[in-house]
C-alpha positions in Angstrom: 52.3 94.2 -14.2 48.9 93.6 -15.4 46.4 92.0 -13.0 43.8 91.6 -15.9 42.8 88.0 -16.3 40.5 86.1 -18.6 39.4 82.8 -17.2 38.9 80.1 -19.8 37.3 77.4 -17.9 34.4 78.5 -15.6 31.0 76.8 -14.9 27.8 78.4 -13.8 25.0 76.2 -12.4 21.3 76.9 -12.5 19.9 73.9 -10.6 16.5 75.3 -10.5 16.1 75.3 -14.3 18.8 72.8 -15.5 19.1 69.1 -15.3 22.8 68.6 -14.1 22.0 64.8 -13.4 25.7 64.3 -12.7 25.6 66.8 -9.9 22.0 66.5 -8.4 21.1 63.0 -9.5 21.2 59.8 -7.4 25.0 59.6 -7.6 26.6 63.0 -7.1 30.5 63.3 -7.0 32.0 62.6 -3.6 33.6 65.9 -3.4 34.5 68.0 -0.4 32.6 71.2 -0.1 29.9 70.0 -2.6 27.3 72.1 -1.0 29.4 75.2 -1.6 30.1 74.1 -5.3 26.4 73.8 -5.9 25.5 77.4 -4.6 24.2 79.8 -7.3 26.8 82.5 -8.2 26.3 85.5 -10.3 29.0 87.0 -12.7 29.0 90.0 -10.4 29.8 87.9 -7.3 32.6 86.0 -9.3 34.2 89.4 -10.2 34.1 90.6 -6.7 35.6 87.3 -5.3 39.1 88.0 -6.6 41.6 90.9 -6.4 42.5 90.4 -10.0 40.5 92.0 -12.7 38.3 89.5 -14.3 37.9 90.8 -17.8 36.0 87.8 -19.3 35.4 84.1 -19.2 34.9 81.0 -21.1 32.0 79.0 -19.9 32.3 75.2 -20.2 29.2 73.1 -20.7 28.0 71.8 -17.4 25.1 69.4 -18.3 22.2 72.0 -18.2 20.4 70.1 -20.8 22.4 67.5 -22.9 19.5 66.7 -25.0 19.2 70.3 -26.1 22.5 72.2 -25.2 21.3 75.5 -26.8 19.2 75.9 -23.7 22.3 76.4 -21.7 23.7 79.0 -24.1 20.5 81.0 -24.0 20.4 81.0 -20.2 24.0 82.2 -20.1 23.1 85.1 -22.3 20.7 86.2 -19.5 22.9 85.3 -16.6 26.2 86.8 -17.8 24.9 90.2 -19.2 27.7 92.1 -17.2 30.6 90.0 -18.2 32.2 89.3 -21.5 32.0 85.5 -22.3 32.4 82.9 -24.9 30.9 79.4 -24.5 31.8 75.8 -25.0 28.8 73.6 -25.6 28.2 69.8 -25.7 27.9 67.5 -28.6 28.8 63.8 -28.7 32.0 63.7 -30.7 31.6 60.1 -32.0 28.1 60.6 -33.2 27.2 59.7 -36.7 28.0 62.5 -39.2 24.3 63.3 -39.7 23.5 63.3 -36.0 26.6 65.5 -35.3 25.8 68.0 -38.2 22.1 68.4 -36.8 23.5 68.9 -33.3 26.0 71.5 -34.5 23.2 73.2 -36.5 21.0 73.4 -33.4 23.8 75.2 -31.5 23.9 78.5 -33.5 24.7 81.1 -31.0 26.8 84.2 -31.1 28.9 83.3 -28.1 29.6 79.6 -29.2 33.3 78.8 -29.6 33.5 75.1 -29.2 32.3 71.9 -28.1 33.4 69.5 -25.3 32.5 65.9 -24.9 34.3 64.4 -21.8 36.0 61.1 -22.7 37.6 60.2 -19.5 38.5 56.6 -18.5 37.0 54.0 -20.8 35.1 56.7 -22.7 38.5 57.7 -24.2 38.2 55.0 -26.7 35.3 56.9 -28.3 38.0 59.3 -29.7 39.2 56.3 -31.8 35.8 55.9 -33.5 36.0 56.6 -37.3 33.2 59.2 -37.0 35.5 61.5 -35.0 37.4 62.5 -37.9 34.5 63.6 -40.0 33.0 65.4 -37.0 36.1 67.3 -36.3 36.4 68.1 -39.9 33.1 69.8 -39.7 34.1 71.7 -36.7 37.2 72.9 -38.5 35.2 74.1 -41.5 32.9 76.0 -39.2 35.7 77.5 -37.0 34.4 75.8 -33.8 37.1 74.4 -31.4 37.3 71.0 -29.9 37.9 70.8 -26.1 39.4 67.4 -25.4 39.1 66.1 -21.9 40.8 62.8 -21.1 43.8 61.3 -19.3 46.9 61.9 -21.4 48.4 58.9 -19.9 46.3 57.0 -22.4 49.0 57.3 -25.1 47.1 55.4 -27.8 44.2 58.0 -27.7 46.6 61.0 -27.3 48.4 59.8 -30.4 45.2 59.6 -32.4 44.4 63.1 -31.2 47.7 64.2 -32.5 46.9 62.7 -35.9 43.7 64.4 -36.0 45.4 67.8 -35.3 48.0 67.1 -38.1 45.3 66.0 -40.6 43.1 69.1 -39.7 45.6 72.0 -39.3 42.8 74.7 -39.2 41.1 72.8 -36.3 41.8 74.4 -32.9 42.1 71.8 -30.1 42.4 72.6 -26.5 43.5 70.1 -23.8 41.4 70.6 -20.7 42.7 70.4 -17.2 46.4 69.8 -18.1 45.5 66.3 -19.5 44.8 65.1 -15.9 48.2 64.0 -15.0 48.4 60.9 -12.8 51.0 58.4 -14.4 53.5 61.2 -15.1 55.9 59.1 -17.3 53.1 58.3 -19.8 51.6 61.7 -19.5 54.9 63.3 -20.4 55.1 61.1 -23.6 51.7 62.6 -24.6 52.7 66.1 -23.7 55.7 65.9 -26.0 53.5 64.3 -28.9 50.6 66.8 -28.7 52.7 69.8 -28.3 54.4 69.0 -31.6 51.1 70.0 -33.3 50.9 73.9 -33.4 47.0 73.9 -33.4 46.9 72.2 -30.0 46.9 74.3 -26.8 46.5 73.3 -23.1 44.7 74.7 -20.0 46.4 74.6 -16.6 43.6 73.8 -14.3 41.7 71.0 -12.5 44.3 70.0 -10.1 41.9 69.9 -7.3 40.5 66.7 -8.9 44.0 65.0 -8.7 46.3 63.7 -6.0 49.4 65.6 -7.0 51.6 67.2 -4.3 53.0 70.8 -4.8 56.3 69.5 -6.1 54.5 67.4 -8.6 52.2 70.2 -9.7 55.2 72.5 -10.3 57.0 69.8 -12.3 53.8 69.4 -14.5 53.7 73.1 -15.1 57.4 73.2 -16.0 57.1 70.2 -18.3 54.1 71.7 -20.1 55.9 75.1 -20.3 59.0 73.4 -21.8 57.0 71.9 -24.6 53.9 74.2 -25.3 55.8 77.5 -24.5 54.2 80.7 -23.4 51.9 81.0 -26.4 49.8 77.8 -26.0 49.1 77.5 -22.3 46.0 79.0 -20.6 45.7 79.3 -16.8 42.1 78.6 -15.7 40.2 78.0 -12.6 37.6 75.3 -13.0 35.3 77.3 -10.8 33.2 76.5 -8.8 34.8 72.9 -8.7 38.1 74.5 -7.6 36.3 75.0 -4.3 36.9 71.4 -3.4 40.3 72.6 -1.8 40.6 76.3 -2.5 39.1 79.7 -3.2 38.8 81.3 -6.6 41.2 84.0 -5.6 43.8 81.6 -4.3 43.8 79.5 -7.5 44.7 82.5 -9.4 47.5 83.6 -6.9 48.9 80.1 -7.1 49.0 80.4 -10.9 50.8 83.6 -10.8 53.4 82.2 -8.3 54.4 79.8 -11.2 55.6 82.6 -13.5 59.1 84.0 -13.3 58.3 87.0 -15.4 55.4 89.5 -15.9 55.5 88.7 -19.6 54.8 84.9 -19.0 52.0 85.8 -16.4 50.4 88.2 -19.0 50.3 85.6 -21.8 49.1 82.6 -19.5 46.5 84.6 -17.6 45.1 87.0 -20.3 46.4 87.4 -23.8 46.5 83.6 -24.8 42.8 83.2 -23.8 41.9 86.5 -25.6 43.7 85.1 -28.7 42.2 81.6 -28.6 38.6 82.6 -27.7 38.3 86.1 -29.2 37.0 87.6 -26.1 
């Protein structure tokens, strides 16, 4: 059995140089262990914090500088010298095509793999904006992924995302944080709909942000596995936010406990991330 992992959803913070207004502004999140989450962590410290072999990560944009996101990518290149990584940056997905094109052109970086624009809550309606199709088409043409983060219980928006995926079969779409399941009946409808598009994959992470019990969490995993299969699910940590209620090492042990074979574990913890992000 391989203990090698690739973590496709990690955040590193540099509060001294970056902005992170969502984290250190006037209204920071009311999370337990916030001081711990905000502590600076090196790649070496993260590697040493787990008894799995961390072979690479995908860094997800964290608000270092949303006006000039390339600054975060450039900082990562110096901060993560000892760890293989790819990066997901930020661009507003419903911007005008001219604005979006300029933003993508300003993000030229060897480690860039995709963009994320969080559209949770009422912001999910932005994914219905007609600009989104043109912008996603541009991402598809340039081989850049789209990382979608919204509540899949919003079945109207999930259906639109499925249409985008069908219209743009070369575009890789990654659902973040298992689609943030809450209303499980509506969430399941969207899982079925989105999983029918072979260019959509999903990360199993972010459950520290939700109020599901262990039985519900296991149900979510089994439902995702039933529909996405072992080739399109990626285990991830959401470090350091996972420290709301767990340690980095414990998150990965809980992931492993969900797998009933070494083959499934290897795909979900390593090879799928290697395939999608070319690490």
